[in-house]
N, CA, C and O atoms as a DFTB+ gen file, in Angstrom:
284 C
 N C O
     1  1     -16.819      -4.823       8.624
     2  2     -15.982      -4.300       7.649
     3  2     -14.282      -4.611       7.669
     4  3     -13.500      -4.546       8.617
     5  1     -14.014      -5.013       6.074
     6  2     -12.365      -5.238       5.944
     7  2     -11.172      -4.453       5.242
     8  3     -11.638      -4.016       4.190
     9  1     -10.103      -4.157       5.339
    10  2      -9.451      -4.264       4.631
    11  2      -8.185      -4.871       4.219
    12  3      -7.396      -5.456       4.962
    13  1      -8.059      -4.656       2.851
    14  2      -7.062      -5.402       1.916
    15  2      -6.257      -4.382       1.287
    16  3      -6.899      -3.336       1.196
    17  1      -5.146      -4.304       0.842
    18  2      -4.080      -4.454       0.064
    19  2      -4.190      -4.821      -1.373
    20  3      -3.994      -5.961      -1.793
    21  1      -4.533      -3.738      -2.148
    22  2      -4.177      -4.393      -3.400
    23  2      -3.204      -3.949      -4.341
    24  3      -3.194      -2.831      -4.856
    25  1      -2.146      -5.134      -4.606
    26  2      -1.018      -4.632      -5.336
    27  2      -1.633      -4.334      -6.711
    28  3      -2.512      -5.091      -7.123
    29  1      -1.194      -3.172      -7.533
    30  2      -1.399      -3.329      -8.568
    31  2      -0.809      -3.266      -9.516
    32  3       0.300      -2.963      -9.074
    33  1      -0.642      -3.371     -11.269
    34  2       0.506      -3.233     -11.649
    35  2       0.902      -1.510     -11.843
    36  3       0.305      -0.451     -11.648
    37  1       2.234      -1.910     -12.330
    38  2       2.530      -0.547     -12.293
    39  2       1.838       0.768     -13.051
    40  3       1.944       0.864     -14.273
    41  1       1.231       1.628     -12.392
    42  2       0.376       2.859     -12.842
    43  2       1.499       3.765     -13.566
    44  3       2.672       3.831     -13.198
    45  1       0.930       4.452     -14.664
    46  2       1.493       4.690     -15.398
    47  2       2.001       6.223     -15.415
    48  3       2.914       6.821     -15.984
    49  1       0.430       6.750     -14.045
    50  2       0.538       8.558     -14.370
    51  2      -0.550       8.373     -12.864
    52  3      -1.294       7.444     -12.550
    53  1      -0.288       9.493     -12.266
    54  2      -1.182       9.774     -11.089
    55  2      -2.787      10.039     -11.489
    56  3      -3.570       9.715     -10.596
    57  1      -3.272      10.482     -12.481
    58  2      -4.158      10.776     -12.887
    59  2      -4.892       9.085     -13.599
    60  3      -5.986       9.120     -14.162
    61  1      -4.330       8.112     -13.494
    62  2      -4.681       6.740     -13.482
    63  2      -4.916       6.073     -12.313
    64  3      -5.775       5.194     -12.252
    65  1      -4.013       6.506     -11.052
    66  2      -4.455       6.568      -9.594
    67  2      -6.000       6.864      -9.072
    68  3      -6.774       6.170      -8.411
    69  1      -6.132       8.299      -9.694
    70  2      -7.376       8.747      -9.060
    71  2      -8.343       7.987      -9.989
    72  3      -9.283       7.512      -9.351
    73  1      -8.389       7.712     -11.431
    74  2      -9.175       7.083     -11.962
    75  2      -9.785       5.902     -11.034
    76  3     -10.966       5.853     -10.690
    77  1      -8.811       4.983     -10.696
    78  2      -8.922       3.619      -9.916
    79  2      -9.537       3.890      -8.722
    80  3     -10.532       3.194      -8.516
    81  1      -9.155       4.971      -7.563
    82  2      -9.799       5.454      -6.493
    83  2     -11.286       5.698      -7.077
    84  3     -12.114       5.093      -6.397
    85  1     -11.635       6.146      -7.743
    86  2     -12.821       7.030      -8.271
    87  2     -13.951       5.623      -8.284
    88  3     -14.931       5.514      -7.547
    89  1     -13.512       4.654      -9.300
    90  2     -13.999       3.387      -9.673
    91  2     -14.297       2.636      -8.405
    92  3     -15.428       2.229      -8.139
    93  1     -13.044       2.431      -7.478
    94  2     -13.459       1.767      -6.539
    95  2     -14.224       2.484      -4.869
    96  3     -14.497       1.813      -3.873
    97  1     -14.381       3.770      -5.013
    98  2     -15.070       4.362      -4.551
    99  2     -16.409       4.202      -4.495
   100  3     -17.107       4.136      -3.483
   101  1     -16.724       4.145      -5.587
   102  2     -18.117       3.952      -6.472
   103  2     -18.737       2.581      -6.402
   104  3     -19.950       2.399      -6.505
   105  1     -17.938       1.719      -6.239
   106  2     -18.121       0.248      -6.161
   107  2     -18.946       0.032      -4.725
   108  3     -18.591       0.476      -3.633
   109  1     -20.440      -0.965      -5.077
   110  2     -21.289      -0.987      -3.872
   111  2     -20.412      -2.277      -3.163
   112  3     -19.942      -3.235      -3.777
   113  1     -20.339      -2.049      -1.855
   114  2     -19.501      -2.691      -0.928
   115  2     -18.300      -1.984      -0.525
   116  3     -17.867      -2.204       0.606
   117  1     -17.660      -1.113      -1.333
   118  2     -16.560      -0.495      -1.055
   119  2     -16.703       0.683       0.090
   120  3     -17.577       1.480      -0.252
   121  1     -16.130       1.001       1.279
   122  2     -16.458       1.928       2.100
   123  2     -15.568       3.126       1.692
   124  3     -15.976       4.285       1.613
   125  1     -14.277       2.705       1.437
   126  2     -13.170       3.546       1.366
   127  2     -11.642       2.862       0.440
   128  3     -11.127       1.744       0.422
   129  1     -11.316       4.140      -0.229
   130  2     -10.296       3.153      -1.176
   131  2      -9.519       4.447      -1.433
   132  3      -9.916       5.404      -2.099
   133  1      -8.063       4.291      -0.643
   134  2      -7.011       4.645      -1.538
   135  2      -6.092       4.377      -2.231
   136  3      -5.381       3.399      -2.000
   137  1      -5.906       5.162      -3.206
   138  2      -4.729       4.036      -4.311
   139  2      -3.163       5.537      -4.408
   140  3      -3.020       6.755      -4.506
   141  1      -2.678       4.750      -4.333
   142  2      -1.293       5.332      -4.157
   143  2      -0.451       5.319      -5.502
   144  3       0.212       4.289      -5.623
   145  1      -0.357       6.015      -6.293
   146  2       0.633       6.012      -7.796
   147  2       2.222       5.583      -7.382
   148  3       2.871       4.669      -7.892
   149  1       2.698       6.598      -6.208
   150  2       4.154       6.038      -6.477
   151  2       4.304       4.314      -5.841
   152  3       5.202       3.598      -6.283
   153  1       3.690       3.989      -5.179
   154  2       3.350       2.669      -4.858
   155  2       2.934       1.551      -5.359
   156  3       3.357       0.404      -5.219
   157  1       1.665       2.178      -6.234
   158  2       1.268       1.379      -6.995
   159  2       0.122       0.558      -6.472
   160  3      -0.401      -0.326      -7.151
   161  1      -0.288       0.892      -5.155
   162  2      -0.841      -0.136      -4.265
   163  2      -2.648       0.806      -3.878
   164  3      -3.057       1.922      -4.200
   165  1      -3.168      -0.125      -3.222
   166  2      -4.529       0.530      -3.406
   167  2      -5.281      -0.011      -1.861
   168  3      -5.592      -1.191      -1.701
   169  1      -5.463       0.856      -0.990
   170  2      -5.865       0.475       0.562
   171  2      -7.352       0.637       0.306
   172  3      -7.990       1.641      -0.013
   173  1      -7.902      -1.142       0.622
   174  2      -9.559      -0.697       0.351
   175  2     -10.200      -0.949       1.896
   176  3      -9.723      -1.484       2.897
   177  1     -11.132      -0.494       1.699
   178  2     -12.158      -1.123       2.818
   179  2     -13.308      -1.396       2.520
   180  3     -14.034      -0.690       1.820
   181  1     -13.615      -2.511       3.047
   182  2     -15.254      -3.016       2.287
   183  2     -15.716      -4.108       2.557
   184  3     -14.959      -5.067       2.710
   185  1     -16.872      -4.210       2.664
   186  2     -17.908      -5.077       3.134
   187  2     -18.054      -6.111       2.500
   188  3     -18.668      -6.087       1.433
   189  1     -17.500      -7.321       3.027
   190  2     -17.378      -8.663       2.796
   191  2     -18.803      -9.678       2.200
   192  3     -18.994     -10.763       1.650
   193  1     -19.561      -8.548       2.710
   194  2     -20.760      -9.421       3.138
   195  2     -21.779      -8.562       1.090
   196  3     -22.609      -9.228       0.473
   197  1     -21.447      -7.550       0.762
   198  2     -21.379      -7.128      -0.362
   199  2     -20.858      -7.208      -1.534
   200  3     -21.427      -7.104      -2.620
   201  1     -19.216      -7.489      -1.193
   202  2     -18.798      -7.536      -2.373
   203  2     -17.382      -8.576      -1.791
   204  3     -17.024      -8.524      -0.614
   205  1     -16.765      -9.387      -2.712
   206  2     -16.205     -10.378      -2.912
   207  2     -14.222      -9.832      -3.393
   208  3     -14.175      -9.050      -4.343
   209  1     -13.504     -10.036      -3.077
   210  2     -12.348      -9.779      -3.802
   211  2     -12.244      -9.876      -5.202
   212  3     -11.605      -8.974      -5.744
   213  1     -12.763     -10.832      -5.977
   214  2     -12.987     -10.977      -7.270
   215  2     -13.698      -9.972      -7.895
   216  3     -13.641      -9.804      -9.114
   217  1     -14.574      -9.076      -6.918
   218  2     -15.042      -7.966      -7.238
   219  2     -14.700      -6.667      -7.332
   220  3     -15.043      -5.770      -8.102
   221  1     -13.759      -6.737      -6.156
   222  2     -12.818      -5.814      -6.417
   223  2     -11.424      -5.459      -7.482
   224  3     -10.804      -4.429      -7.748
   225  1     -11.349      -6.522      -7.796
   226  2     -10.158      -6.791      -8.931
   227  2     -10.994      -6.648     -10.213
   228  3     -10.320      -6.225     -11.152
   229  1     -12.664      -6.959     -10.587
   230  2     -13.074      -6.666     -11.919
   231  2     -13.223      -5.260     -11.759
   232  3     -12.777      -4.632     -12.719
   233  1     -13.801      -4.443     -10.679
   234  2     -13.846      -2.668     -10.573
   235  2     -12.710      -2.422     -11.078
   236  3     -12.769      -1.707     -12.078
   237  1     -11.297      -2.875     -10.639
   238  2     -10.001      -2.448     -11.258
   239  2      -9.619      -2.530     -12.501
   240  3      -8.933      -1.682     -13.071
   241  1     -10.126      -3.756     -13.086
   242  2     -10.311      -3.655     -14.307
   243  2     -10.862      -2.884     -15.973
   244  3     -10.488      -2.725     -17.135
   245  1     -12.128      -2.566     -14.919
   246  2     -12.606      -1.854     -15.800
   247  2     -11.734      -0.271     -16.440
   248  3     -11.796       0.444     -17.440
   249  1     -10.936      -0.331     -15.118
   250  2      -9.816       1.502     -15.840
   251  2      -8.362       0.698     -16.319
   252  3      -7.218       1.137     -16.201
   253  1      -8.743      -0.466     -16.829
   254  2      -7.629      -0.774     -17.547
   255  2      -6.534      -1.874     -16.996
   256  3      -5.689      -2.644     -17.453
   257  1      -6.901      -1.599     -16.140
   258  2      -5.096      -2.144     -15.323
   259  2      -5.699      -3.345     -14.113
   260  3      -6.825      -3.465     -13.630
   261  1      -4.600      -4.030     -13.912
   262  2      -5.484      -4.997     -12.922
   263  2      -4.557      -5.372     -11.312
   264  3      -3.549      -4.708     -11.069
   265  1      -4.937      -6.259     -10.506
   266  2      -4.385      -6.755      -9.204
   267  2      -3.300      -7.590      -9.743
   268  3      -3.402      -8.331     -10.720
   269  1      -2.467      -7.443      -9.168
   270  2      -1.360      -8.367      -9.276
   271  2      -1.617      -9.466      -8.320
   272  3      -1.752     -10.677      -8.493
   273  1      -1.656      -8.571      -7.056
   274  2      -1.729      -9.669      -5.499
   275  2      -2.569      -9.073      -4.629
   276  3      -3.232      -8.146      -5.095
   277  1      -2.715      -9.334      -3.552
   278  2      -3.437      -8.620      -2.535
   279  2      -2.782      -9.549      -1.367
   280  3      -2.157     -10.605      -1.458
   281  1      -3.241      -8.585       0.029
   282  2      -2.431      -8.519       0.766
   283  2      -3.535      -8.169       2.165
   284  3      -3.070      -8.002       3.292
């Protein structure tokens, strides 16, 4: 398992953060995702053998938001 921070475009509401968190947590290869509305960051623990960073970005894009950078 690896951990990564996803810096999201500015979130407009707490519900948006919850939606992104739910989508990430349902994504195959993601063990746990926590999205913080106030900082627009997502902490994600994932299995790199099952999903790549590009897959995490695509999961976020399904919610109408995008990842601005990763760390």
